C-alpha positions in Angstrom: 0.0 0.0 0.0 1.2 3.5 -0.8 0.4 6.6 1.2 0.2 10.3 0.5 3.2 12.1 2.0 3.3 15.4 3.9 6.6 17.1 3.9 7.7 19.3 6.9 10.9 21.0 5.9 13.4 23.0 7.8 12.7 21.8 11.3 15.3 22.9 13.8 16.5 20.2 16.1 19.6 21.9 17.6 21.7 25.1 17.4 25.3 24.3 18.4 27.2 27.6 18.8 24.1 29.4 17.6 23.9 27.8 14.2 20.6 26.1 13.5 20.7 22.4 12.5 17.7 21.4 10.4 15.9 18.3 9.3 13.2 17.6 6.8 10.4 15.3 7.9 8.4 13.2 5.5 5.2 11.8 7.0 2.9 9.2 5.5 -0.7 10.3 5.8 -3.6 8.0 6.8 -1.6 5.3 8.4 -3.5 3.2 11.0 -0.9 3.5 13.7 2.1 5.7 14.4 4.8 4.8 11.9 8.4 4.0 12.7 11.1 6.5 11.7 14.1 6.1 9.4 16.8 8.7 9.8 18.8 9.4 6.6 22.5 10.5 7.0 24.0 11.9 3.9 27.4 11.3 2.5 30.1 13.7 1.3 33.3 12.7 3.2 32.0 14.7 6.3 33.0 17.9 4.4 30.4 18.4 1.8 26.7 17.6 1.3 23.5 18.4 3.1 20.1 16.8 4.0 19.0 17.2 0.3 21.7 14.7 -0.9 20.1 11.3 -1.1 17.3 9.4 -2.8 13.7 10.5 -3.1 12.6 10.2 0.5 8.9 10.1 -0.6 9.5 7.0 -2.5 12.2 5.6 -0.2 10.2 5.1 2.1 7.6 7.5 3.3 5.0 6.3 0.7 5.5 2.8 2.2 4.4 3.9 5.7 7.7 5.1 7.3 8.4 8.5 8.7 11.6 9.7 7.0 13.9 12.3 8.6 16.8 13.6 6.6 19.1 15.5 8.9 22.0 17.9 8.8 25.2 17.5 10.8 28.1 19.8 11.1 30.7 19.3 8.4 34.4 19.0 9.2 35.2 22.5 7.8 33.1 24.0 10.7 33.6 21.5 13.5 35.8 18.5 13.9 34.8 15.1 15.4 32.9 14.3 17.6 30.6 17.1 16.6 29.1 15.0 13.8 28.1 12.1 16.0 26.8 14.5 18.6 24.5 16.0 16.0 23.2 12.6 14.9 22.4 11.5 18.4 20.8 14.9 19.2 18.6 14.4 16.2 17.5 10.9 17.4 16.7 12.2 20.8 14.8 15.2 19.3 12.7 12.8 17.2 11.9 10.7 20.3 11.1 13.9 22.2 8.7 15.1 19.5 7.3 11.8 18.3 3.9 12.5 19.7 3.7 15.9 18.1 4.3 14.5 14.7 2.4 11.2 15.1 5.5 9.0 15.0 6.5 5.9 16.9 9.5 7.1 18.9 10.2 3.5 20.1 11.1 2.3 16.6 13.9 4.3 14.9 16.3 3.1 12.3 19.3 4.7 10.7 20.3 4.7 7.1 23.5 6.3 6.0 25.6 6.7 2.8 29.5 6.8 2.9 30.3 9.3 5.6 26.7 9.0 6.7 27.1 5.2 6.7 30.1 5.7 9.1 27.9 7.9 11.4 25.0 5.4 11.3 27.4 2.5 12.2 29.0 4.6 14.9 25.7 5.5 16.4 24.5 1.9 16.2 27.5 0.5 17.9 27.8 3.1 20.7 24.1 2.9 21.7 22.9 5.6 24.2 25.1 7.5 26.6 28.4 7.3 24.6 29.6 10.1 22.4 26.6 12.3 23.4 26.3 16.0 23.8 23.2 16.7 26.0 23.5 20.5 25.9 21.1 20.8 23.0 18.1 19.4 24.6 16.0 16.2 25.0 18.7 14.8 27.4 16.1 12.6 29.1 15.5 10.6 25.9 17.6 7.7 24.5 19.6 7.9 21.3 19.4 4.1 20.8 18.2 2.8 17.5 16.5 -0.4 16.5 18.1 -1.1 13.1 21.0 0.3 11.0 21.7 0.3 7.3 25.3 1.2 6.6 26.0 2.0 3.0 29.8 1.7 2.2 30.9 3.6 5.3 34.4 3.7 6.8 34.7 1.6 9.9 38.5 1.5 10.8 40.3 4.6 9.6 43.8 3.2 10.0 43.0 0.3 7.7 41.5 2.5 4.9 44.7 2.0 2.8 45.2 -1.6 3.6 43.5 -2.9 0.5 42.7 -1.5 -3.0 39.3 -2.1 -4.6 40.7 -1.3 -8.0 41.7 -5.0 -8.3 39.7 -7.1 -6.0 41.6 -10.3 -6.3 42.0 -11.3 -2.7 41.7 -9.6 0.7 43.8 -12.2 2.4 46.6 -10.3 4.3 49.1 -12.8 3.0 48.3 -12.1 -0.6 47.4 -8.4 -0.4 49.7 -5.9 -2.2 53.0 -5.3 -0.3 52.9 -1.6 -1.0 49.2 -0.5 -1.3 48.4 3.1 -2.1 48.4 5.5 0.8 45.5 7.8 0.1 43.9 8.3 3.5 46.8 9.2 5.9 47.6 12.7 4.6 46.1 15.8 6.1 44.1 16.2 2.9 42.1 13.0 3.4 38.5 13.2 4.5 39.3 11.2 7.6 42.2 13.4 8.7 40.1 16.5 8.1 37.3 15.0 10.2 39.7 14.5 13.1 41.6 17.7 12.6 45.0 16.0 12.2 46.7 13.3 10.1 45.0 10.1 11.3 48.3 8.3 12.1 49.2 11.1 14.5 46.0 10.8 16.6 45.4 7.1 17.2 43.3 7.9 20.3 40.9 10.0 18.2 40.9 7.3 15.5 39.8 4.7 18.1 37.0 7.1 19.3 35.8 7.6 15.7 35.9 4.0 14.6 32.6 2.1 14.8 34.4 -1.2 15.3 35.9 0.1 18.6 32.5 -0.2 20.3 31.2 -3.5 18.9 29.7 -5.6 21.7 26.9 -8.1 22.1 23.5 -6.4 22.0 24.0 -4.1 19.0 21.0 -3.4 16.9 20.5 -5.5 13.7 22.8 -4.2 10.9 22.5 -4.4 7.1 25.9 -3.5 5.5 25.9 -2.8 1.8 28.9 -2.2 -0.4 29.7 -2.1 -4.1 32.6 -4.3 -5.2 33.7 -1.5 -7.6 34.0 1.1 -4.9 37.4 2.9 -5.2 36.6 5.5 -2.5 36.0 3.3 0.5 37.5 -0.2 0.4 35.1 -3.1 0.6 37.3 -4.4 3.4 35.9 -1.7 5.7 32.4 -3.2 5.5 33.8 -6.7 6.0 35.7 -5.6 9.1 32.5 -4.3 10.7 30.4 -7.3 9.7 33.0 -9.8 11.1 33.2 -7.8 14.4 29.4 -7.8 14.8 28.9 -11.5 14.2 31.9 -12.4 16.4 30.0 -10.8 19.3 26.8 -12.7 18.4 24.9 -9.9 16.8 22.4 -10.0 13.9 24.2 -8.7 10.8 24.0 -9.0 7.1 26.7 -8.1 4.6 25.7 -7.5 0.9 28.5 -7.2 -1.6 27.2 -6.0 -5.0 28.9 -6.7 -8.4 29.5 -3.8 -10.7 28.6 -0.9 -8.4 31.0 1.8 -7.2 30.5 4.5 -4.6 27.4 6.6 -3.8 24.8 4.5 -5.5 22.2 5.2 -2.8 21.7 8.6 -4.5 20.3 7.0 -7.6 16.5 6.9 -7.7 16.5 4.4 -10.6 18.8 1.9 -8.8 16.0 -0.8 -8.7 15.3 -0.6 -12.4 17.5 -3.7 -12.6 18.5 -6.6 -10.4 22.1 -6.7 -9.1 24.2 -9.8 -8.6 25.3 -10.0 -5.0 27.0 -12.1 -2.4 25.2 -12.1 0.9 26.6 -13.2 4.2 24.5 -13.2 7.3 24.2 -14.5 10.8 22.0 -13.8 13.8 21.9 -14.7 17.5 20.4 -18.1 16.7 22.1 -19.2 13.5 25.7 -19.6 12.3 26.9 -17.7 9.3 25.4 -18.4 5.9 26.5 -17.3 2.5 24.6 -17.2 -0.7 24.7 -15.7 -4.3 21.6 -14.0 -5.5 20.1 -11.2 -7.6 18.4 -8.4 -5.8 16.8 -5.0 -6.0 18.7 -2.9 -3.4 16.0 -0.5 -2.2 13.7 -3.4 -2.0 16.2 -5.3 0.2 16.5 -2.2 2.5 12.8 -1.9 2.8 12.4 -5.6 3.8 15.2 -5.1 6.4 13.4 -2.1 8.0 10.1 -3.9 7.8 11.5 -6.9 9.6 13.0 -4.8 12.4 10.8 -1.7 12.7 7.3 -2.8 11.7 6.9 -6.5 12.6 
């Protein structure tokens, strides 16, 4: 069933240092009960982009009965880490605080992020509530925990960003990986270094704080991790690291590796005009890991994931 959608733009959820941070809210009309909320976190290397960068939020997935919230967060040119994760968690708390006002179910919130936004979604999901929070901007009595996370090709371990090249995906076994891989992410010009305000190798303590895998423990929300095998911006290995860490702790996690796709494909509204060949690995708290080859529609897979964990 498809619903009419009401758009509430430019809602202020915080104002760090006096600068308003805004979100756009997409509300399905005529639903029988309060809908769950999916929070979109845009990409752009933490240094460009805004809440308008992404797919059509009416179609994905407000028309399908989800509240969609596309949020801003401070970019690295205006504030270094952890400002970005503070903003994400503040937005989640704000949505819970105001769920009744907008007819939303504040107990069922999912995150969906692309690239840098995938990193922030994963970081928010693995830290839960109470870690990397800034309560000065309101709604401190509300939790920032989420019930499901979709991480699209986000960095998860900054110091291993240069460990493997996706330009030739032959093997990601450390014994057969290139002896001298390209070093693209350690300079001060890299997005990761600009996020932290220093070359990443010089601030290992900040790297640990910013890495989603630093916080993986049993009890994380379900994760769907999606990565294109042709991605030359963020190595596929970053998603494999997070997936392996999650299942090692007994969490529900799915890794979907897609043939023929590069970076930033979530921004394409016509992505599901064709099926994509994928390798899917998954495990949950009750089953050992399983692996399968399949052909899927990507947005369709994401909607099924959110339905399973936010609507059932």
